[in-house]
C-alpha positions in Angstrom: 27.8 38.0 106.3 30.1 35.1 107.4 31.4 32.3 105.1 34.0 29.6 105.4 36.6 28.4 102.9 35.5 25.1 101.5 39.0 23.7 101.6 40.4 24.7 105.1 37.2 26.0 106.8 38.8 29.3 107.5 36.1 31.8 108.6 35.7 35.1 106.6 33.4 38.0 106.9 32.0 39.6 103.7 31.4 43.4 103.8 29.0 45.0 101.3 28.4 41.7 99.5 26.7 42.3 96.1 24.8 39.7 94.2 26.9 37.7 91.7 29.5 35.0 91.2 33.0 35.5 92.5 36.2 33.5 92.8 37.9 34.8 96.0 41.2 33.5 97.4 41.3 32.2 100.9 43.9 34.1 102.9 44.8 31.1 104.9 45.3 28.3 102.4 45.6 30.5 99.2 43.1 28.5 97.2 40.4 30.0 95.0 36.8 28.9 95.5 33.4 29.7 94.1 31.2 32.2 95.9 27.7 33.0 94.8 25.8 35.8 96.4 22.0 35.5 95.6 20.0 38.5 94.6 17.5 37.8 97.4 18.9 39.2 100.6 17.2 36.4 102.6 19.0 33.6 100.8 22.4 32.5 102.2 25.6 32.7 100.0 26.7 29.5 98.2 30.3 28.5 98.8 31.8 25.6 96.8 35.1 24.2 95.7 36.2 24.9 92.2 36.1 21.9 89.8 39.5 20.2 89.3 39.2 20.9 85.6 39.6 24.6 86.3 43.4 23.9 86.8 43.0 25.4 90.3 44.1 22.4 92.4 46.4 20.5 89.9 50.1 20.4 89.8 51.6 22.3 86.9 53.1 20.1 84.3 56.9 20.3 84.1 58.5 21.6 80.9 59.3 18.9 78.3 63.0 18.3 78.7 63.2 16.3 75.4 62.9 19.4 73.2 66.0 20.3 71.3 68.0 23.3 72.6 67.1 26.7 71.1 69.7 27.5 68.4 69.4 31.2 69.2 70.5 30.5 72.8 73.6 28.6 71.7 76.9 30.5 71.7 78.4 31.5 68.3 81.3 29.1 67.7 83.1 31.8 65.6 83.0 34.2 68.6 84.4 31.5 70.9 87.5 31.1 68.6 88.1 34.9 68.1 91.3 36.1 69.7 91.1 38.7 72.3 93.2 41.8 72.1 96.3 41.8 74.3 95.9 43.8 77.5 97.8 47.2 77.4 
């Protein structure tokens, strides 16, 4: 059974397709899409883009740089002032 990626139209062949809903990833453009294989063998598969709300095609938000630094990650000021033993 042949299908095409709904984003880049890359052709793919399905082997042993079983009825159900799937979200395969296109090997060419690396995007996930919706694939529905109907129970009736005579019906063609349904291939659609995933909705934007699925987070699939959106840019990840950048971390908020306005957060205060983590106090656990700050160096200990007492350790910075400690004297090191003289080399022998």
